Steps between C-alpha positions, in 0.01 A plus 500: 500500500356845569200640685393788277588765758714752313804608701593802295474664161820493296600687187624343176848643435562327168370234263761341274370277223687177428333343198157384619601540865610799704683610814339745740665711766266621775566761767378397843573525872308274735508181290879530478542443873690172530454420130732249334556396140251222425225637726149540363323835480152549355493791255139596425409149609759324283749281687849597381849400612752755619809471278695796641446778753645803674369677808262702280394278211473144375504327161278224360494308174158466337458208260280504185219294656468752784499795262230334288276418797533817708492878482878513554532505122385863524737596783701816444742727683335701776202266541404415858458133589368311802766301687477216752767262626421129527343425837701333777380209710346652810391827337144618545280392212298816443393452138450169319719238330672669205750306288615783277402296195272737311201346319457789257434870475183697547399852402364775723153577366399759758596657833280723710467606865278291724466647851855494643630261232550482125318232303697352208342282231741269322438331167650151475503190282268203573791273597571733793143600583395138553700504825364836621217492755332778702679554833778273381864600459674633190855631459515817291849629417623315808229639731278258692143625454147383572261470206182706531310353206563317175319464167575327170764752392631680808521527877527785748716569804476775761825674591538660842694830530810335652533252212443774244768721656764228541475308170516573129119513487523869585632562147285247315249633247227358279652281230813413697599132523534314830643157581250248632557187705195301606477319832707182469250295706242522220757373249583196712131419552438526124793270419398244762143485372625469142736219600223311679273526197775347285535190718315177413188469712408167667194332362197580714222255563147620559199318634471148643646227285582133568868593484453775762314262735763226465781752554341611829411154632126498433507201263 
């Protein structure tokens, strides 16, 4: 589990294709503190497992499903990526619940200054947008953000200067892809409501009938 608070920006050192999968080596510093093989690190919001590491870089294997669902399929040497280690019990929970299981990718439609911030509009598919609500949470390339507004085809987020300076958003341009993970609470609510609608409903009686009166001791 992650919080969507990016710890540092790393740099992709290499991408080695292996059939439909690939291995990535990423240069980093802070997220390597205390790292062990098998630990989870979110790379642009994608939960990946550390398979090897040195004091300056770590390696991850990326399976075909992940490449198909995320923007990592376009990763290349020299690209900067957002990094966050899995949270520890007892850590401050500054963002929101992020699983690192990306729902899909969106596209940056626009970015323009808005007072002291930069307003990004992100195009997304309906199966992601159905979970997006104004002032709700969305994870964009591993960054926990608050939704400003949403319409049938897109949503917007406002990026403060600190976030812009310390994440890969500083280099993002119109047309670039971003990984999206919707708030997991909405997904659980949707599934619960769907499950309840699938269950057989008890027969309901309406009005006064002889059977109702007998059942309640009136006859």
